[in-house]
C-alpha positions as CSV (number, residue, x, y, z in Angstrom):
1,M,10.7,74.1,110.9
2,T,12.3,73.2,114.1
3,A,10.9,73.3,117.8
4,D,11.4,76.0,120.5
5,L,13.9,74.0,122.3
6,H,13.8,76.9,124.7
7,P,12.0,76.5,128.1
8,Q,10.0,79.5,129.3
9,W,8.9,79.8,132.9
10,T,5.9,82.4,134.1
11,W,4.2,83.0,136.9
12,E,0.5,81.7,138.0
13,L,-1.4,84.8,139.8
14,A,-4.3,83.6,141.6
15,G,-7.2,86.3,143.5
16,G,-8.2,85.5,147.2
17,S,-10.7,83.3,146.1
18,G,-8.0,81.1,144.3
19,E,-9.3,82.1,141.3
20,V,-6.4,82.0,138.3
21,L,-6.1,86.0,137.4
22,D,-6.2,87.3,133.4
23,R,-4.9,91.0,134.5
24,P,-1.8,91.5,135.9
25,L,0.1,89.3,133.7
26,S,3.3,87.1,134.0
27,P,6.3,87.7,131.6
28,V,7.9,84.8,130.1
29,F,11.4,83.6,131.2
30,G,14.3,82.1,129.7
31,T,15.6,80.8,133.5
32,R,14.6,79.7,136.7
33,Y,16.4,82.2,138.1
34,D,15.2,84.6,135.8
35,A,11.2,84.3,137.0
36,E,12.4,84.5,140.8
37,E,14.2,87.4,140.3
38,W,11.4,88.9,138.6
39,L,9.0,88.1,141.5
40,G,12.0,89.0,143.6
41,A,11.2,93.0,142.5
42,H,7.4,92.4,141.5
43,W,5.5,91.0,144.9
44,R,4.3,93.8,146.6
45,T,3.1,95.4,143.4
46,L,1.5,92.2,142.4
47,R,0.0,91.7,146.3
48,D,-1.6,95.2,145.4
49,Q,-3.3,94.6,142.4
50,G,-5.3,92.0,144.2
51,V,-2.6,89.0,143.6
52,R,-2.9,86.6,146.6
53,T,-1.2,83.6,145.4
54,V,1.4,82.8,142.9
55,V,3.0,79.3,141.4
56,L,5.6,79.1,139.3
57,R,5.0,77.0,135.5
58,H,7.8,75.1,133.6
59,D,7.2,74.7,129.9
60,G,3.0,74.3,131.7
61,V,3.2,71.8,134.8
62,L,3.4,73.3,138.3
63,V,6.1,74.0,139.8
64,P,6.0,73.6,143.6
65,P,4.9,75.7,145.7
66,S,3.0,78.3,146.3
67,Y,3.9,81.1,147.5
68,D,1.1,83.6,149.4
69,L,2.2,87.1,148.9
70,A,-0.1,88.5,151.9
71,A,2.6,86.8,154.2
72,V,5.2,87.9,153.3
73,P,6.1,90.4,156.1
74,E,6.8,94.4,154.9
75,Q,10.0,94.1,156.3
76,V,12.7,91.5,156.5
77,T,15.5,92.4,158.7
78,V,19.1,91.5,158.3
79,R,21.2,90.7,161.0
80,P,25.0,91.6,160.2
81,R,27.3,88.1,161.0
82,G,29.5,88.8,163.8
């Protein structure tokens, strides 16, 4: 039998008091890029479900920094180059 050698990336989701939440759950990702893409697409929904902070875990080990979803501005303005 061979061990699973695929890295696993997940988000640890915490509520307003810092408690780790059991709902909602983060999917498991094969790459950090996929994990960050997912967070970028879902952070508003997570925030609306009571998630305050998120931190990435790689094979169970915390990968700083943590992100405060309440501190993210609703709209991000991109200035055109020119």
